[in-house]
N, C-alpha and C positions, 0 to 999 in steps of 0.2 A: 504494500500500500504506499510505501515511501518512494516507490520508483519514480513518480513524477518529480519529486524534489531532487532526487539524485540525477535524473536526466537534465534538469535545469542547471544543476551544479556542473555537470560534465560539459554542458554547452557554455559555461562561463557566465550564466545569468545571475546566479547566486553563489554565495560561499556558505558552506555548512560549518557552523561553529559548535564544537562539542568538547565536553570535559574529558580529560584524560582517563577518568574512571570508566568511560565507555570501552576502553581497551580490554577491560576485565568483564564488564557487564554483558558483552556479547556472548559470554559463556554462562550467564545466569540461569538459563532454563534447561540446558542439556549439555553437560560436559562430556558425554560419552558418545555423541553421535558422529564422531570422526571429523570434527571441525578442523580444518586445515589452518594451522598457525600462520603459514606463509601467506595464505589468501587474506586472512584477517589483517596482517601487517601491511600487505600491499594495498588493501582498501583504505586504511588510515593514512597511508603515505601519499594519497592523491593530493594534487595541488589545490583542489577546491575544498579541502577539509582543513580547517584551522583547529588544531588540538590545543586546548587551554589547560595548562598545568594547574593542579590544585595546590595552592600555596597558603600561607597564613592569612593573607588578605581575603582570598576567596573563601577559606574555611570560616573566618570570622563573619563574613557576609551570610554564608549558608546557616551558620548557627543562629544569627539574629533573625533570619527568616523563620526558623523553627521555633524560636522563643516568642515570636510574634503570633504564634498560633495559627499560621496559614494552613488550613485544611489538613491538620495533623500530618505535616510533611514527614516523610522518611528521609534519613540522611542522604541517600543518593539523589532523591528528587530535589532536596534543598541545594545540593551541590550543582545539579544541572541548572536550576533556576538562577542561582548565584552566578554561574558561568555566563548565562545569557545576559544578566543584568550588568555585570562588570564589562562584558564585551559590547554592551549597548547594541545587541542584535535587534533587527527590525521586528522579527517575530520568533516566538518560541513555539515549535510544533510538537504536538503530543496527541495521543489517542486516549489518554488517561483523564477520565471525567473529573477526578479530584483536582488535577492540575488545570484543566480547562476552566474550572470555577474561579481560578485566580486571574483570569483575563482582566487587565486594568487595575489590579489590586496591589501590584508590587512596583516600586520605583526602580528604574535602571540607574546606573551610576550617573548618567547625564541628567537625572531628575525627571525624565519623562516616564510614563507608565509602560510596563511591559505588556505587549500584546501576546496572548496565549491562545492558540487556535489549532484546529486539526489541519494537517497538511491537505492541500487541494488534491482531490482524487478526480482524474478526468472521467468524463462520461464514457460509457462503453461506446465502441464504434457503431455508427448507424448501420442498420441492416442494408445490404445491397440487394438489388433485384436483378 
């Protein structure tokens, strides 16, 4: 479902900003299905992906989000939101309803509100006759 976002990134239309914890989170659901480590590394090495390190500043920001009581955030979600806020991304894309509820509720580092939304999913191709 994220393919349209990745296609736009591959075409240079957008840049994907992601926390470095995503390097590990890709294994969160199934660690035994034969995930190819080189394929994962190659994916994150693309020019259109900006990998943001988790440092003290980002950790402090994420902790403050959690302490503010935003939607009972889990630490990884708080880190991803903090990454988006510190990087001043245009939009934070997610399918998580708890995070979608935070649209416009969190300030980015530049003082503007973070837009949280589902990635655009293209309509299925029209039937041809």
